[in-house]
Structures are given as structure tokens and as C-alpha cells.
N, C-alpha and C positions, 0 to 999 in steps of 0.2 A: 824129733821123738814122734814116735807113731800114735795116733789116737785109737783108743781102742773103744768100741761100742759094745752093747749089750750083746751078750754071745759070742765075744771074743774069748779064747781059750790061751792061759798063758802057763807056764811052767817055772816053779822054782826048787832047788835041791832040799831045801827043807820043808816047804809044804806040798810039792807035787803037782798035780796038773788042777786047774783052777777055772772057772767061767766067770765072765764080767757078769753081773746080774743087775747092776744099778750103776749109772753114770751121773756125776756133776760136772761142772765146769773144770775142776781139777782133782776129781777124787773118783776113784773106781772102788764098788763093792765087790767082793770076788768070793765065791763059796768054792770050797775045796772038801772034798770026799772026807778026808781024814781029820781035817781040822777047823771046819766050820767057816763062819763068814768073818772076813777081814775088811777093814776100811783101808784102803791103800791111795797114796797121793801119787801123780804122774811121775815124780822123781824117782819114787820106790819102784814103781812098775819098770822105767826106762832102764833102773840102774841094775836090781836084782831079779829079773825076771825074764826068760825067754819067751818071745811071741810065737805060738803054735800055728793060731788062726786068727785072723783080725778081721772083724766085722766093723764096717765103718757105721758112723755114727749118722742117721738122718739130719740134713742139714734145716735150720730153722723151726726146730721143735722145742718147744718149751717144758720143761720138767715141773711136775708137782712142787718141788721145793723152790722154785725160782716163782711160782704164782704165789705160793704161802708167803714169801720173803716180800714181794709187791704189796700183797694186801697188809701185812703187818706195818709196812711202811706207810702204805696210805692212811690206816687207822690211827698210826701215831700222827700223822700231821692233823687228821681230823681232831684229836683228842687234844692237841697244841693249840688249836684254832679256839676252842671252847674256853680255855683258861685264860 
């Protein structure tokens, strides 16, 4: 399965051409001109979409979502210690 970074272009018969605007570990957020924004998992993209142009994701970067999840986890641990 090809990994698609932000800026990758994909095409689907129903939705047309879209551009990846956000990535998480296993999800792509793709914007389509006539259909808006869709959240897709990697399996959906591999099965239902043609990759027109793949942009490789930079290695070693951490997403805002990853940081938020880590902070929630640490705060939860701190709150558990106070009880």
C-alpha cells in the first residue's frame, strides 16, 4: 500500500479528483472540489482510489493530533495520582 502525504492527488469514479490535506497514522483527510472534505482510511484509499500523484510524507514529524493525545495521556496520569 502506497503512503500518501499532504499534497498527494487521488481520483475516484464517484468523487472525482481530490487532494490529501491532512494525514494521521492511518487516515487521510481529502478535499474534493464538488464533494467537500472526506475522512478516509488507508484501506479505502488503496481499494477505491487511483493515485495520480503521490507526495511522500516527511519522516520523523509529529502531528498536532499526536501531541494532543500525548498531553491528554499525561494529564490523565497526573489526575490519577492525585486521587
